[in-house]
C-alpha positions in Angstrom: 21.7 -0.4 -13.6 20.9 3.2 -13.0 17.4 4.0 -11.9 15.8 7.5 -12.1 16.0 9.5 -8.9 13.0 10.2 -6.7 12.6 13.9 -6.0 11.5 13.5 -2.4 10.8 17.2 -1.9 8.4 17.3 -4.9 6.7 14.1 -3.7 6.1 15.6 -0.2 4.8 18.9 -1.7 2.4 17.0 -4.0 1.3 14.9 -1.1 0.0 18.0 0.7 -2.4 18.9 -2.1 -6.1 18.1 -1.6 -7.7 14.8 -2.7 -9.6 15.3 -6.0 -11.6 12.2 -6.8 -12.9 11.1 -3.4 -13.8 12.6 -0.1 -11.3 12.4 2.7 -11.1 9.0 4.4 -13.0 8.3 7.6 -11.2 10.0 10.4 -12.2 7.4 13.0 -9.1 6.8 15.2 -9.7 3.0 15.3 -9.8 2.6 11.5 -6.8 1.4 9.6 -6.6 3.3 6.3 -4.7 1.5 3.6 -3.6 3.0 0.2 -2.9 0.6 -2.6 -1.2 2.1 -5.7 -1.0 0.5 -9.1 -3.0 -0.5 -12.1 -6.0 -2.6 -11.0 -5.3 -5.9 -12.8 -4.9 -9.5 -11.9 -1.1 -9.3 -12.2 -0.8 -6.6 -9.6 -1.9 -8.8 -6.7 -4.7 -6.6 -5.2 -6.5 -9.7 -4.2 -3.8 -10.1 -1.5 -5.0 -6.8 0.0 -8.6 -7.9 0.0 -7.6 -11.2 1.6 -5.8 -9.2 4.3 -8.8 -7.0 4.8 -11.0 -10.0 5.5 -8.5 -11.4 7.9 -8.0 -8.1 9.7 -11.7 -7.6 10.0 -12.1 -11.1 11.4 -9.6 -10.1 14.1 -11.7 -7.0 15.0 -9.6 -4.4 13.1 -11.7 -1.9 11.2 -10.1 -1.4 7.8 -10.6 0.7 4.7 -8.6 0.4 1.5 -8.4 2.9 -1.3 -7.1 1.6 -4.6 -5.5 4.3 -6.7 -4.7 3.3 -10.3 -6.1 2.7 -13.7 -9.0 0.3 -13.8 -7.9 -1.8 -16.8 -10.2 -4.7 -16.1 -13.7 -3.8 -14.6 -14.1 -7.5 -13.8 -11.3 -7.3 -11.3 -12.8 -4.3 -9.6 -16.1 -6.0 -9.3 -14.6 -9.2 -8.0 -12.5 -7.4 -5.4 -15.5 -5.4 -4.2 -17.6 -8.6 -4.0 -15.2 -10.5 -1.9 -14.0 -7.6 0.3 -15.7 -6.8 3.7 -18.7 -4.6 3.1 -17.8 -1.0 2.5 -14.1 -1.6 3.0 -12.8 -0.8 -0.5 -12.9 2.3 -2.7 -11.6 2.5 -6.2 -10.7 6.1 -7.3 -9.1 5.2 -10.6 -5.9 6.7 -12.1 -5.0 10.1 -10.5 -2.7 12.7 -11.9 -1.4 13.1 -8.4 -1.8 9.9 -6.3 0.3 11.2 -3.4 -2.5 12.8 -1.3 -4.1 9.4 -1.1 -0.9 8.0 0.3 -0.7 10.9 2.8 -4.3 10.3 3.9 -3.6 6.6 4.6 -2.0 5.0 7.7 -0.1 2.5 5.6 0.7 1.8 1.9 0.6 -1.7 0.5 2.3 -2.6 -2.8 1.2 -6.2 -3.5 2.6 -6.7 -7.0 4.8 -9.7 -7.7 6.9 -8.1 -10.4 8.2 -4.6 -10.8 11.1 -3.3 -12.7 11.9 -0.8 -9.9 10.3 -0.1 -6.6 9.8 3.6 -7.2 6.3 3.6 -5.6 7.8 2.1 -2.5 10.3 5.0 -2.3 7.6 7.6 -2.9 5.5 6.2 -0.1 8.5 6.2 2.2 9.2 9.8 1.2 5.7 10.8 2.3 6.4 9.1 5.7 4.0 6.2 5.4 5.0 2.7 6.4 5.0 0.3 3.4 4.2 -3.4 3.1 5.6 -4.7 -0.2 6.1 -8.1 -1.6 9.5 -9.6 -2.2 9.9 -9.3 -5.9 12.4 -9.3 -8.7 14.3 -6.0 -8.9 12.2 -4.4 -6.1 12.9 -3.3 -2.6 15.3 -6.2 -1.8 17.8 -4.7 -4.2 17.4 -1.3 -2.5 17.9 -2.6 1.0 21.7 -2.3 1.2 21.8 1.2 -0.3 18.8 2.7 1.5 18.7 0.8 4.8 15.0 1.2 5.0 13.7 -2.2 4.0 13.9 -4.1 7.3 12.2 -6.5 9.6 8.7 -6.3 11.1 7.9 -3.1 12.9 10.3 -1.0 10.9 9.4 1.6 8.3 9.0 -0.9 5.4 8.4 -4.6 5.4 8.6 -7.2 2.7 6.4 -10.3 2.6 6.2 -13.4 0.4 4.2 -12.6 -2.8 2.4 -15.9 -2.7 0.0 -15.2 0.2 -1.9 -12.3 1.6 -2.1 -14.1 4.9 1.1 -12.5 6.1 -0.2 -8.9 5.5 -2.4 -8.7 8.7 0.5 -9.8 10.9 2.8 -7.2 9.3 0.1 -4.5 9.5 -0.7 -5.2 13.1 3.1 -5.1 13.8 3.3 -1.7 12.2 0.3 -0.4 14.1 1.8 -1.5 17.4 5.2 -0.2 16.5 8.6 -1.8 16.6 9.2 -4.6 19.0 11.7 -3.5 21.7 15.1 -5.1 21.4 
């Protein structure tokens, strides 16, 4: 299978452009800023991110998540907003250029269970943001041998089981602290 290439220079250049639909994220140094890319639907797994936000907040971590993607089901947006910690989620809709949102975040989360190709993962890595992605069919696990970037906790990208958002706070805390010394 031959996947389309990712033009990393173009991705980086577009990431430097200003945000268009929403003001810049809160610059507070203790705030964990998360960018979630993808259509907002039940099948994309955004509920995992909201579950992780609740767990992180219960552990004293201030969090803010920006969901960038088409809002195909307003009921999903309303439900995620209702169950998320107060003020912790923003939905900016589909953006012609989503990369400034990734660049403004501390971490990108890609919670979808099924993707044909993990292009979004590669784009986030090109911008220099750590990525938490689910193990999924034809996603980052297939890229691991060729890229050498999808590795264990504390590395640049981490894969978690798609069945639970409970692993996300542990992984995110690990990324915040940095790699464990070997």
